[in-house]
C-alpha positions as CSV (number, residue, x, y, z in Angstrom):
1,M,14.4,8.2,-67.7
2,L,13.2,7.0,-64.2
3,S,9.8,5.4,-63.9
4,E,7.3,6.8,-61.4
5,S,8.2,4.1,-58.9
6,G,11.8,4.8,-59.5
7,K,11.3,8.5,-58.8
8,N,9.5,7.7,-55.5
9,Q,12.2,5.3,-54.5
10,A,14.9,7.9,-55.2
11,S,12.9,10.5,-53.2
12,V,12.7,8.2,-50.2
13,Q,16.4,7.4,-50.5
14,S,17.2,11.1,-50.7
15,E,15.0,11.9,-47.7
16,S,16.6,9.0,-45.8
17,A,20.0,10.3,-46.6
18,S,19.2,13.8,-45.4
19,R,17.9,12.6,-42.0
20,V,20.1,13.1,-39.0
21,R,21.2,9.8,-37.5
22,P,21.4,9.1,-33.8
23,P,24.8,10.3,-32.6
24,V,27.4,7.6,-32.0
25,A,29.9,8.7,-29.3
26,K,33.5,7.7,-29.6
27,K,34.8,5.4,-26.9
28,V,37.9,6.4,-24.9
29,P,38.1,3.7,-22.1
30,V,39.3,4.8,-18.7
31,T,39.2,2.5,-15.7
32,R,37.7,3.6,-12.4
33,S,39.4,1.5,-9.6
34,H,38.3,1.6,-6.0
35,H,38.4,-1.1,-3.3
36,G,39.6,-3.7,-5.8
37,R,36.6,-3.0,-8.1
38,N,37.2,-1.9,-11.6
39,F,34.7,-0.2,-13.9
40,V,35.5,0.7,-17.5
41,D,34.0,4.1,-18.5
42,D,34.1,4.7,-22.2
43,Y,32.5,8.2,-22.1
44,E,34.3,10.1,-19.3
45,W,36.0,12.1,-22.0
46,M,32.8,14.2,-22.3
47,R,33.5,15.9,-18.9
48,D,35.5,18.7,-20.6
49,P,32.9,21.3,-21.7
50,E,35.5,23.3,-23.6
51,S,36.5,20.3,-25.8
52,S,35.5,20.6,-29.4
53,D,34.6,16.9,-29.4
54,T,32.3,17.4,-26.5
55,R,30.6,20.4,-28.0
56,A,30.2,18.7,-31.4
57,H,28.6,15.6,-29.7
58,L,26.1,17.7,-27.7
59,E,25.2,19.7,-30.8
60,A,24.7,16.4,-32.7
61,E,22.4,15.2,-30.0
62,N,20.5,18.5,-30.2
63,A,20.1,18.2,-33.9
64,Y,18.9,14.6,-33.7
65,T,16.4,15.6,-31.0
66,D,15.1,18.6,-33.0
67,Q,14.5,16.3,-36.0
68,E,12.7,13.7,-33.9
69,L,10.5,16.3,-32.1
70,A,9.6,18.0,-35.4
71,P,6.4,15.9,-35.9
72,M,5.2,17.1,-32.5
73,E,5.7,20.8,-33.3
74,P,2.0,21.5,-34.0
75,L,1.0,19.9,-30.7
76,R,3.8,21.7,-28.9
77,D,2.7,25.0,-30.4
78,T,-0.9,24.3,-29.4
79,V,0.0,23.4,-25.8
80,Y,2.2,26.6,-25.6
81,E,-0.7,28.7,-26.7
82,E,-2.9,27.0,-24.1
83,I,-0.4,27.8,-21.4
84,R,0.0,31.3,-22.5
85,S,-3.7,31.9,-22.9
86,R,-4.4,30.7,-19.3
87,I,-1.8,33.0,-17.7
88,K,-2.6,36.7,-17.1
89,E,0.5,38.1,-18.8
90,T,0.0,41.7,-17.6
91,D,-0.3,41.0,-13.9
92,M,1.0,41.9,-10.4
93,S,1.8,40.3,-7.1
94,V,0.0,41.1,-3.8
95,P,1.9,44.0,-2.2
96,S,3.9,43.1,0.9
97,R,4.7,45.7,3.5
98,A,8.3,46.4,4.6
99,G,9.1,49.5,6.6
100,G,7.4,52.5,5.1
101,Y,6.6,50.9,1.7
102,W,4.4,48.4,0.0
103,Y,6.6,46.3,-2.4
104,F,5.2,44.3,-5.3
105,S,6.1,43.1,-8.8
106,R,4.5,43.6,-12.1
107,T,4.6,41.6,-15.3
108,F,3.7,42.8,-18.8
109,E,2.5,41.0,-21.9
110,G,5.4,40.3,-24.2
111,K,8.0,40.8,-21.5
112,S,10.0,37.9,-20.1
113,Y,10.9,39.3,-16.7
114,G,9.2,41.3,-14.0
115,Q,9.4,44.8,-12.7
116,Y,9.8,45.4,-9.0
117,C,7.9,48.4,-7.6
118,R,6.8,50.1,-4.4
119,V,4.4,52.7,-3.1
120,P,4.7,54.5,0.3
121,V,2.6,53.4,3.3
122,S,0.3,56.2,4.6
123,K,2.2,58.2,7.3
124,E,-0.5,57.6,9.8
125,F,0.1,53.9,9.7
126,V,3.9,54.2,9.6
127,D,3.6,55.8,13.0
128,A,1.1,53.1,14.2
129,P,2.7,49.8,13.1
130,L,0.3,47.6,15.1
131,D,-2.9,49.1,13.7
132,P,-4.4,46.3,11.5
133,A,-5.8,49.0,9.1
134,G,-2.3,49.8,8.1
135,W,-1.7,46.3,6.9
136,V,-4.5,46.2,4.3
137,P,-2.5,46.1,1.0
138,P,-3.4,48.7,-1.7
139,E,-5.4,47.6,-4.7
140,V,-3.1,47.2,-7.6
141,T,-4.6,47.1,-11.1
142,P,-2.6,45.3,-13.8
143,G,-1.1,47.9,-16.1
144,V,-2.3,50.9,-14.1
145,E,0.2,52.9,-12.1
146,L,-0.6,53.7,-8.5
147,P,-0.2,57.2,-7.1
148,G,3.4,57.5,-5.8
149,E,4.5,54.3,-7.4
150,Q,8.2,53.9,-8.0
151,M,9.7,51.3,-10.3
152,L,12.9,50.0,-8.6
153,F,14.2,47.3,-11.0
154,D,13.2,46.1,-14.5
155,G,14.5,42.6,-15.2
156,N,13.9,43.1,-18.9
157,V,16.3,46.0,-19.0
158,E,18.9,44.1,-16.9
159,A,18.6,41.0,-19.1
160,E,19.2,42.8,-22.4
161,G,22.2,41.3,-24.3
162,H,22.2,38.1,-22.2
163,E,20.9,34.7,-23.2
164,F,20.4,33.9,-19.5
165,F,19.4,36.1,-16.6
166,S,18.6,35.4,-13.0
167,L,18.0,37.8,-10.1
168,G,19.6,36.7,-6.8
169,A,19.6,39.3,-4.0
170,F,17.1,42.1,-3.9
171,A,17.2,44.0,-0.6
172,T,16.8,47.6,0.5
173,N,18.8,49.1,3.3
174,F,17.1,50.2,6.5
175,A,16.6,53.8,5.3
176,Q,15.0,52.2,2.2
177,D,16.9,54.6,-0.1
178,V,19.5,52.1,-1.5
179,L,18.9,48.8,-3.3
180,A,21.4,45.9,-3.3
181,Y,20.8,43.4,-6.0
182,S,22.8,40.6,-7.6
183,T,22.5,39.0,-11.0
184,D,23.7,35.8,-12.8
185,T,23.9,36.1,-16.6
186,V,25.6,32.7,-17.2
187,G,23.5,30.1,-15.3
188,D,26.3,29.0,-13.0
189,E,24.7,30.5,-9.9
190,R,27.7,32.8,-9.2
191,Y,26.2,36.3,-8.8
192,T,27.6,39.8,-9.1
193,L,26.4,42.3,-6.4
194,R,25.6,45.9,-7.3
195,F,23.9,48.9,-5.6
196,R,21.4,51.5,-6.8
197,A,20.1,54.7,-5.3
198,L,16.3,54.7,-4.8
199,T,15.7,58.4,-3.8
200,D,17.0,61.7,-5.2
201,G,18.9,62.4,-2.0
202,A,20.6,59.0,-1.7
203,S,24.0,58.2,-3.1
204,A,24.5,54.6,-4.0
205,P,28.1,53.3,-3.9
206,A,29.6,52.2,-7.2
207,D,30.7,49.0,-5.5
208,E,30.6,45.8,-7.5
209,I,31.4,42.4,-6.0
210,A,31.6,39.4,-8.2
211,G,31.4,35.6,-7.6
212,I,29.1,35.6,-4.6
213,A,26.1,33.5,-3.4
214,P,22.8,35.2,-4.1
215,G,21.9,36.7,-0.8
216,V,22.9,40.0,0.9
217,T,22.1,41.6,4.3
218,F,22.4,45.2,5.4
219,S,23.5,46.1,8.9
220,P,20.9,48.3,10.7
221,D,23.2,51.3,10.6
222,D,23.3,51.0,6.8
223,R,27.1,51.2,6.9
224,Y,27.8,47.6,6.0
225,V,26.5,44.7,3.9
226,F,27.3,41.1,4.6
227,Y,27.6,38.5,1.8
228,V,28.8,35.0,1.2
229,T,31.3,33.7,-1.3
230,V,31.7,30.3,-2.8
231,D,34.7,28.1,-3.2
232,E,35.9,26.4,-6.4
233,S,33.4,23.6,-5.8
234,W,30.6,26.2,-5.6
235,R,30.2,25.6,-1.8
236,P,29.2,28.8,0.1
237,D,32.0,28.9,2.6
238,T,32.9,32.4,3.7
239,V,31.0,35.4,5.2
240,W,32.4,38.9,4.4
241,R,31.5,42.3,5.7
242,H,31.7,45.1,3.2
243,E,31.7,48.8,4.1
244,L,29.7,50.7,1.6
245,G,31.7,53.1,-0.5
246,T,35.0,51.2,0.0
247,D,36.9,48.9,-2.3
248,S,35.9,45.2,-1.9
249,S,39.6,44.3,-1.5
250,A,39.3,45.8,2.0
251,D,36.3,43.6,2.9
252,V,36.6,41.8,6.3
253,K,36.4,38.0,6.4
254,V,33.9,37.5,9.2
255,F,33.7,33.7,9.1
256,H,35.1,30.8,7.1
257,E,34.1,27.2,7.2
258,P,36.9,24.8,6.1
259,D,34.9,21.6,6.4
260,E,33.7,20.8,2.9
261,S,30.6,19.0,4.2
262,Y,29.1,22.3,5.5
263,W,27.4,25.2,3.6
264,V,27.4,28.6,5.1
265,G,24.4,31.0,5.1
266,F,23.9,34.5,6.5
267,G,20.8,36.5,7.5
268,M,19.1,38.5,10.2
269,T,16.3,37.5,12.6
270,R,12.9,38.8,11.7
271,S,13.0,41.0,14.8
272,E,16.1,42.7,13.3
273,K,17.8,42.2,16.7
274,Y,20.4,39.7,15.7
275,L,22.7,38.9,12.7
276,E,23.0,35.2,12.1
277,I,25.5,32.8,10.5
278,V,24.1,29.4,9.8
279,L,26.1,26.3,9.0
280,G,24.6,23.1,7.7
281,S,25.5,19.7,6.4
282,K,22.9,17.2,5.4
283,I,22.7,16.0,9.0
284,T,24.3,18.6,11.3
285,S,23.9,22.4,11.8
286,E,25.3,25.2,13.9
287,A,24.3,28.8,14.4
288,W,26.2,31.9,15.5
289,L,24.5,35.2,16.6
290,L,25.6,38.8,16.9
291,D,23.7,41.8,18.2
292,A,22.8,43.7,15.1
293,S,23.5,47.0,16.7
294,D,27.2,46.0,16.8
295,P,27.9,44.8,13.3
296,T,31.7,44.8,13.7
297,G,31.5,42.7,16.9
298,E,32.2,39.1,17.5
299,F,29.6,36.4,16.8
300,W,28.9,33.8,19.4
301,C,27.9,30.2,18.9
302,V,24.4,29.1,20.1
303,R,25.6,25.5,20.4
304,P,28.6,23.8,18.9
305,R,27.8,21.3,16.2
306,E,27.1,17.7,17.1
307,V,27.1,15.2,14.3
308,G,23.5,14.2,13.6
309,V,21.9,17.1,15.5
310,E,20.2,19.8,13.4
311,Y,18.8,23.0,14.9
312,D,17.7,26.5,13.9
313,V,17.1,29.6,15.9
314,E,14.4,32.2,16.1
315,H,14.3,35.3,18.3
316,A,11.1,36.0,20.2
317,V,9.9,38.3,22.9
318,W,7.1,37.6,25.5
319,G,6.8,37.4,29.2
320,G,9.1,40.4,29.5
321,E,12.1,38.5,28.2
322,D,14.0,38.0,25.0
323,K,14.0,34.4,24.1
324,L,15.5,31.9,21.6
325,L,13.1,29.5,20.1
326,I,15.2,26.5,18.9
327,T,13.8,23.8,16.6
328,H,16.0,20.7,17.0
329,N,16.2,17.0,16.7
330,D,18.3,15.9,19.7
331,G,16.4,12.8,20.9
332,A,13.5,13.9,18.7
333,P,13.7,12.5,15.1
334,N,10.7,14.5,14.0
335,F,12.0,17.6,15.8
336,C,10.7,19.6,18.7
337,V,10.9,23.3,19.8
338,G,12.5,24.4,23.0
339,V,12.7,27.9,24.6
340,G,15.7,29.4,26.3
341,P,17.4,32.7,27.1
342,V,19.5,34.5,24.5
343,A,22.7,32.7,25.4
344,P,24.7,29.7,24.5
345,V,22.8,26.4,25.1
346,S,24.8,24.2,27.4
347,D,22.5,21.3,27.1
348,W,19.4,20.6,25.1
349,S,17.6,19.4,28.2
350,A,18.0,22.9,29.6
351,L,15.5,24.3,27.2
352,A,11.8,24.6,28.2
353,E,9.4,22.7,26.0
354,L,7.3,24.7,23.6
355,V,6.4,22.1,21.0
356,P,6.9,18.5,22.0
357,H,8.1,15.7,19.8
358,R,5.4,13.6,18.1
359,G,6.0,10.4,16.1
360,N,3.4,11.3,13.5
361,V,4.1,15.0,13.1
362,R,7.2,16.5,11.5
363,V,8.0,19.9,13.0
364,E,9.5,22.1,10.3
365,G,10.1,25.3,12.2
366,V,8.7,28.3,14.0
367,D,8.4,32.0,13.0
368,A,8.2,34.6,15.7
369,F,6.3,38.0,15.4
370,M,5.6,40.7,17.9
371,T,2.1,39.4,18.7
372,S,2.3,35.7,17.7
373,V,4.4,32.6,17.0
374,V,3.6,30.4,14.0
375,L,4.4,26.7,13.9
376,S,5.0,25.1,10.5
377,Y,4.5,21.3,10.5
378,R,3.7,18.3,8.4
379,E,1.0,15.7,9.3
380,N,-0.4,13.0,7.1
381,A,1.8,14.2,4.2
382,L,0.2,17.7,4.3
383,G,2.0,20.9,5.0
384,R,0.2,22.9,7.7
385,I,0.5,25.9,10.1
386,A,-0.7,26.6,13.6
387,V,-0.7,30.0,15.4
388,A,-0.1,30.9,19.0
389,R,-1.1,34.4,20.0
390,I,0.6,36.6,22.6
391,V,-2.1,37.8,24.9
392,S,-2.3,40.4,27.7
393,E,-4.8,39.7,30.5
394,G,-6.5,37.2,28.2
395,E,-6.9,39.5,25.2
396,P,-4.7,39.7,22.1
397,A,-1.8,42.1,22.5
398,T,-2.4,45.4,20.6
399,T,0.6,47.4,21.8
400,A,4.3,46.7,21.9
401,A,4.3,46.9,25.7
402,Q,1.5,44.4,25.9
403,A,3.2,42.1,23.5
404,R,6.5,42.2,25.3
405,D,5.0,41.5,28.7
406,G,2.2,39.2,27.5
407,E,2.0,35.4,27.6
408,L,1.9,32.9,24.8
409,E,-1.3,30.9,24.2
410,E,-1.5,27.4,22.9
411,F,-1.1,26.7,19.2
412,S,-4.2,26.6,17.1
413,P,-4.2,24.9,13.7
414,V,-5.3,27.0,10.7
415,E,-8.0,24.9,9.0
416,F,-9.0,24.5,5.4
417,D,-11.7,22.6,3.7
418,E,-9.9,20.3,1.2
419,D,-8.5,16.8,2.0
420,V,-5.4,17.3,-0.1
421,F,-3.7,20.7,0.1
422,T,-0.7,22.6,1.3
423,S,-0.5,25.8,3.4
424,G,2.3,27.9,4.8
425,L,3.5,31.3,5.6
426,G,3.9,33.7,2.7
427,G,5.9,36.9,2.5
428,N,5.9,38.0,6.1
429,G,8.9,40.3,6.4
430,E,7.8,42.5,9.3
431,F,8.1,41.5,13.0
432,V,5.5,44.0,14.1
433,A,2.8,42.8,11.6
434,P,-0.6,42.2,13.4
435,V,-1.6,40.1,10.3
436,L,0.0,37.0,8.8
437,R,0.4,36.4,5.1
438,V,-0.7,32.8,4.4
439,G,-0.4,30.8,1.2
440,Y,-2.6,28.0,0.2
441,G,-3.2,25.7,-2.8
442,S,-4.0,22.2,-4.0
443,Y,-3.9,20.3,-7.2
444,V,-7.3,21.7,-8.2
445,T,-7.4,25.0,-6.4
446,P,-5.2,27.8,-7.9
447,G,-2.8,29.4,-5.5
448,R,-4.4,31.6,-2.9
449,V,-3.0,34.4,-0.8
450,F,-4.7,35.3,2.5
451,D,-4.1,37.8,5.3
452,M,-4.9,36.3,8.7
453,S,-5.8,38.5,11.6
454,V,-3.7,37.4,14.6
455,A,-6.3,38.8,17.0
456,T,-9.4,37.0,15.5
457,G,-8.0,34.2,13.3
458,E,-10.1,35.5,10.4
459,L,-8.7,34.8,6.9
460,T,-9.2,37.4,4.2
461,L,-8.7,36.3,0.7
462,L,-6.4,38.8,-1.1
463,R,-5.9,36.9,-4.3
464,E,-6.5,33.6,-6.1
465,Q,-4.3,32.8,-9.1
466,E,-6.4,33.8,-12.1
467,V,-6.8,31.2,-14.9
468,Q,-7.6,33.1,-18.1
469,G,-10.4,31.6,-20.3
470,G,-12.3,30.3,-17.3
471,Y,-11.5,27.5,-14.9
472,D,-14.1,25.5,-12.9
473,R,-12.4,23.5,-10.2
474,S,-15.5,21.4,-9.8
475,G,-14.6,19.8,-13.2
476,Y,-11.5,18.2,-11.7
477,V,-10.9,15.6,-9.0
478,Q,-8.0,15.0,-6.6
479,R,-7.6,11.9,-4.5
480,R,-5.1,10.2,-2.2
481,L,-4.2,6.5,-2.9
482,W,-1.9,4.2,-1.0
483,A,0.4,1.6,-2.6
484,K,2.1,-1.2,-0.7
485,A,5.9,-1.3,-1.0
486,P,7.7,-4.7,-1.1
487,D,8.5,-4.4,2.7
488,G,4.8,-3.7,3.5
489,V,5.1,0.1,4.0
490,E,2.1,2.1,2.6
491,I,3.2,4.7,0.1
492,P,0.9,7.7,-0.6
493,I,0.0,8.6,-4.1
494,S,-1.7,11.8,-5.0
495,V,-3.8,11.8,-8.2
496,V,-5.6,14.6,-10.0
497,M,-7.7,14.4,-13.2
498,S,-10.8,15.8,-14.9
499,K,-14.1,14.6,-13.6
500,D,-14.8,12.9,-16.9
501,T,-11.5,10.9,-16.7
502,A,-12.3,9.9,-13.1
503,A,-15.7,8.6,-14.2
504,R,-14.0,6.5,-17.0
505,V,-11.4,5.1,-14.6
506,D,-14.1,4.3,-12.0
507,S,-16.0,2.4,-14.7
508,G,-13.0,0.3,-15.6
509,S,-11.3,2.2,-18.4
510,P,-7.6,2.8,-17.9
511,A,-6.4,6.3,-18.6
512,P,-3.0,7.6,-19.8
513,T,-1.0,8.7,-16.7
514,L,2.0,10.8,-15.9
515,L,3.6,9.5,-12.7
516,Y,6.0,12.0,-11.0
517,G,8.6,11.2,-8.4
518,Y,11.5,12.8,-6.5
519,G,12.4,11.1,-3.2
520,S,15.6,12.7,-1.9
521,Y,16.9,15.3,0.6
522,E,13.7,15.2,2.7
523,M,12.0,17.3,0.1
524,S,8.2,17.0,0.1
525,M,6.3,17.1,-3.2
526,D,3.4,19.2,-2.0
527,P,0.2,19.8,-3.9
528,Y,0.1,22.8,-6.2
529,F,-1.9,24.0,-9.1
530,S,-0.5,24.1,-12.6
531,V,-2.0,25.7,-15.7
532,G,0.3,23.5,-17.8
533,R,-1.1,20.4,-16.2
534,L,-4.5,21.3,-17.5
535,S,-3.3,20.6,-21.0
536,L,-2.7,17.0,-19.9
537,M,-5.9,16.6,-17.9
538,D,-8.2,18.1,-20.5
539,R,-6.9,15.5,-22.9
540,G,-7.8,12.7,-20.6
541,M,-4.6,12.1,-18.7
542,V,-4.2,11.4,-15.0
543,Y,-1.4,13.3,-13.2
544,A,0.0,11.3,-10.2
545,V,2.7,11.9,-7.7
546,A,4.4,9.1,-5.9
547,H,5.4,10.3,-2.4
548,V,8.3,7.8,-2.1
549,R,10.7,7.4,0.8
550,G,13.7,9.7,0.7
551,G,11.3,12.6,0.6
552,G,9.9,14.3,3.7
553,E,6.1,13.9,3.3
554,M,5.7,11.4,6.2
555,G,8.4,12.7,8.6
556,R,12.0,12.2,9.3
557,T,12.0,8.4,9.3
558,W,10.4,8.6,5.8
559,Y,13.5,10.4,4.7
560,E,16.0,8.2,6.5
561,D,14.4,5.1,5.0
562,G,15.2,6.4,1.6
563,K,18.8,7.5,1.9
564,L,22.3,6.0,2.3
565,L,22.1,2.2,2.5
566,N,18.3,2.4,2.3
567,K,18.2,4.3,-1.1
568,R,16.8,1.4,-3.1
569,N,13.5,1.9,-1.2
570,T,13.0,5.1,-3.2
571,F,13.1,3.1,-6.4
572,T,11.1,0.1,-5.3
573,D,8.5,2.5,-3.8
574,F,8.1,4.2,-7.1
575,I,7.7,0.9,-8.9
576,A,5.2,-0.2,-6.3
577,C,3.2,3.0,-7.0
578,A,3.3,2.2,-10.7
579,D,2.1,-1.3,-10.1
580,H,-0.7,-0.1,-7.8
581,L,-2.0,2.2,-10.6
582,I,-1.8,-0.7,-13.1
583,E,-3.3,-3.4,-11.0
584,N,-6.2,-1.2,-9.9
585,G,-7.2,-0.2,-13.4
586,W,-5.9,3.3,-13.4
587,T,-3.6,2.9,-16.3
588,T,-1.5,0.4,-18.3
589,P,2.2,0.2,-18.8
590,R,2.0,1.4,-22.3
591,Q,-0.1,4.4,-21.2
592,M,2.2,5.5,-18.3
593,V,5.0,8.0,-18.5
594,A,7.4,8.5,-15.5
595,E,8.9,11.9,-14.8
596,G,11.6,13.2,-12.4
597,G,14.3,15.8,-12.4
598,S,17.7,16.2,-10.7
599,A,17.7,13.6,-7.9
600,G,14.3,12.6,-9.3
601,G,16.2,12.0,-12.5
602,L,18.3,9.4,-10.6
603,L,15.0,7.8,-9.7
604,M,14.1,7.7,-13.4
605,G,17.4,6.1,-14.4
606,A,17.1,3.5,-11.7
607,V,13.5,2.5,-12.5
608,A,14.4,2.4,-16.2
609,N,17.0,-0.2,-15.4
610,M,14.9,-2.1,-12.8
611,A,11.5,-2.1,-14.4
612,P,11.6,-0.8,-18.0
613,D,8.4,-2.8,-18.9
614,R,6.3,-0.7,-16.4
615,F,6.5,2.5,-18.4
616,G,5.6,3.7,-21.9
617,G,8.0,6.6,-21.6
618,I,10.4,8.3,-19.2
619,L,11.1,12.1,-18.9
620,A,14.3,12.9,-17.0
621,S,15.3,16.5,-16.4
622,V,18.9,17.4,-15.3
623,P,19.2,13.8,-14.1
624,F,21.7,12.7,-11.5
625,V,22.4,9.4,-13.4
626,D,26.1,8.9,-12.8
627,P,26.1,9.3,-9.0
628,L,28.9,7.0,-8.2
629,T,31.4,8.8,-10.4
630,S,30.4,12.2,-9.0
631,I,30.4,11.1,-5.4
632,L,33.9,9.6,-5.8
633,M,35.2,13.0,-6.9
634,P,35.4,15.4,-3.9
635,E,36.7,18.2,-6.1
636,L,33.3,18.4,-7.9
637,P,30.6,20.9,-6.8
638,L,28.5,19.5,-3.9
639,T,30.2,16.1,-3.6
640,V,31.5,16.2,-0.1
641,I,28.3,17.6,1.4
642,E,26.5,14.9,-0.5
643,W,28.2,12.1,1.4
644,D,25.7,12.5,4.2
645,E,22.9,11.8,1.7
646,W,24.4,8.9,-0.3
647,G,27.4,7.7,1.7
648,N,31.1,8.0,1.1
649,P,32.1,5.4,-1.5
650,L,35.8,6.6,-1.3
651,A,36.1,5.4,2.3
652,D,33.6,2.6,2.5
653,P,33.5,-0.4,0.2
654,E,30.0,-1.3,1.3
655,V,28.7,2.1,0.2
656,Y,30.6,1.8,-3.1
657,D,29.0,-1.6,-3.8
658,Y,25.6,-0.4,-2.8
659,M,25.7,2.7,-5.0
660,A,27.1,0.6,-7.8
661,S,24.1,-1.7,-7.5
662,Y,21.7,1.1,-8.4
663,A,23.7,3.8,-10.3
664,P,21.8,4.2,-13.6
665,Y,24.9,4.7,-15.7
666,D,26.7,1.7,-14.2
667,N,23.7,-0.6,-14.8
668,V,22.6,0.1,-18.4
669,E,22.1,-3.2,-20.1
670,A,21.6,-4.6,-23.6
671,K,17.8,-4.6,-23.3
672,E,14.8,-2.7,-24.5
673,Y,14.1,0.6,-22.7
674,P,11.0,2.7,-23.0
675,P,11.2,6.0,-25.1
676,M,13.0,8.7,-23.1
677,L,13.4,12.5,-23.3
678,V,16.5,13.5,-21.4
679,I,17.0,17.3,-20.7
680,T,20.0,19.0,-19.3
681,S,21.9,22.3,-19.2
682,L,25.5,22.9,-20.1
683,N,26.1,25.4,-17.3
684,D,24.4,23.4,-14.5
685,T,26.6,23.4,-11.4
686,R,24.5,21.0,-9.4
687,V,24.1,18.1,-11.9
688,L,26.8,18.4,-14.5
689,Y,25.7,17.9,-18.1
690,V,28.3,15.1,-18.5
691,E,26.1,12.7,-16.4
692,P,23.1,12.5,-18.8
693,A,25.4,12.9,-21.8
694,K,27.3,9.7,-20.8
695,W,24.1,7.9,-19.8
696,V,22.5,8.6,-23.2
697,A,25.7,7.5,-25.0
698,K,25.7,4.2,-23.2
699,L,22.0,3.7,-23.8
700,R,22.6,4.3,-27.5
701,E,25.5,1.8,-27.5
702,L,23.7,-1.1,-25.6
703,S,19.9,-0.8,-26.0
704,P,18.4,-2.1,-29.2
705,T,15.5,0.4,-28.9
706,A,17.5,3.5,-27.9
707,N,18.0,4.6,-31.5
708,E,14.7,3.7,-33.0
709,P,12.9,6.6,-34.6
710,G,9.7,7.5,-32.8
711,R,10.4,5.4,-29.7
712,G,14.1,5.9,-28.8
713,V,16.1,8.1,-26.6
714,L,16.2,11.9,-27.2
715,F,18.7,14.1,-25.5
716,Q,18.4,17.9,-25.3
717,C,21.2,20.0,-23.9
718,E,20.4,23.7,-23.4
719,M,23.6,25.5,-24.1
720,D,22.8,28.8,-22.2
721,A,21.1,27.7,-19.0
722,G,21.8,26.3,-15.5
723,H,20.1,23.8,-13.2
724,G,16.8,25.5,-13.4
725,G,16.8,25.5,-17.2
726,V,16.2,28.4,-19.5
727,S,15.4,31.8,-18.1
728,G,12.6,34.1,-19.0
729,R,9.0,33.1,-18.6
730,Y,8.2,32.7,-22.3
731,E,11.2,30.4,-22.8
732,A,10.2,28.5,-19.7
733,W,6.6,28.1,-21.1
734,K,8.0,26.9,-24.4
735,Q,10.1,24.3,-22.6
736,A,7.2,23.2,-20.6
737,A,5.1,22.9,-23.7
738,L,7.7,20.7,-25.4
739,E,7.8,18.3,-22.4
740,L,4.0,18.2,-22.2
741,A,3.7,17.6,-25.9
742,W,6.3,14.8,-25.8
743,T,4.4,13.2,-22.9
744,L,1.1,13.4,-24.7
745,W,2.6,12.1,-28.0
746,T,4.3,9.2,-26.1
747,V,0.9,7.9,-24.9
748,G,-0.7,8.3,-28.3
749,I,-2.4,11.7,-27.9
750,T,-1.3,13.7,-30.9
751,E,-3.6,16.7,-30.9
């Protein structure tokens, strides 16, 4: 008979035996050989998603992660309920006018996806499109149907029977009696296009077109739709014209781009005067136009591509003439805007100057309307807009004739009262609109939607994101800090926290901190409000964003100094931001978690190798951590177009060596790493699951801490999702709660 101590020991042994051990991946060495350099890759066998060995390994990682996250479940559940309680589940969007209808969406408590609805515009305003009174959106009450309201599409019905659901195209024809929509039920971003009648008298074709990119464009005569298909590498490469009611096998190939470094897009100018094909690599673009009244005609090229020159085109009318507004970077690194006739551009110098180049302002584009032109730009790491009115005899144009013959005023910035914010145009579909829909937000101000009168500049608040349970923004503080990079460049850091936490930090008490970074593709990490972030800040955490080079916050040079053979600046900038926070008493290494996803996941992998002692944890979502292998494989999705971002290691040994010097997978070492939570999706077409799977396997093999319970590496592979993760808002909230709970737990906050 066992003694009491013997029973306890047996119980412990039984529990230990039942625990899932960290997975040990088998090793199947293959050698990567380029430019006389050899790299032995033991885990490339995981690339086959259909392999039973691959599936078994991913399932084993998921089982181990579930076990290790189990102690956090009460905290995760609490955070989930906090997120859910702050969100108005039965809600609606602000209606946007398009043609003779107001379009809006509704959400309902307990439903994962939205409904898309519309109500007719009063006939008096349909016939007077420039009357500002006709642009006041109807009051929509959550859960209460409006007179004449029509539900067009219910995502919950369409998602039934599918683990994953994503809506791509959603467009009505010009008669507004047929809806074109596309859906993805796998997560691989290959959509199927379908049509639906919206009125009793309309007949929707039974056409169905599979394997397309998400967008679709109707011709003004409603006879045709244009769509784009993707190649085997998921590159949008071909524009097709489909005649409604015919078999898709008869569709006409309008345009094909054979160069794998270019993506193809299709659309229509806001004026609805021109159809447009847009080609873009990372550094070069080209546009083709066609009069929309002749949808079967031949497109003409605005200006043939020139390597390193990017441009986009907007159609505008003033001074009695149709014009092209062209935003370009020829001789203007931060871009400028020129004006010319609707004709091919023989030389950039032939364009009249509308917006000059400035070294401290990044011009991001222009949007033309009947009575105004809006400039979007970035200054001091803030996204902003400025408006130029079209005037007639010194007064704002109020008729179509006045607008066509009027003159354009100077641009006037739209001002707001916070120091750290972002603003931009919202859903402005209509060329004739005498008001502009403007979006605004900051780290402490919930998202706001305004209508701005073009004539007066007055902003009318239509909606502020409602935070259920009460939210007082005066209880939170946002600041802008500056860290010094190793080469002396000042790197902006945005921080937001509760006022109580700010007081403690100011008095010398370090606070747990989440430091987020991205730093690629000239993408700017703009301020935005997050209800999930409140669960961190209300528990005393600081949320910080490192605006590192490679992003676009400080202009084109900021981006160029963090790409290609300057990529390491992205990583050293992030470490410099972490050091600044530590050295100035904001936090300590043990209290700081770093977070990044996709290309930001590459950043996480790089800083884990370069400075593991700076962080108490690392959260990496769909991380691009095996970049050298991927960029060496032109048959993979996105690879060729990515050469402009990272370089071509196939052709250039210098690029190969440089990428090898920072690639996270290549540089894993036998040393201690901080705790990590690594998240990916099996069906991701942008960053393949195999990259984080291999990285985690190598960390488990080499790092003495990677397999330690409570502080090791955890790897979660979502088996039914794509690059954006799980679908459905409730599943997304649960995933966010898991990540927030892990972050809190990692810095010692357990409830």
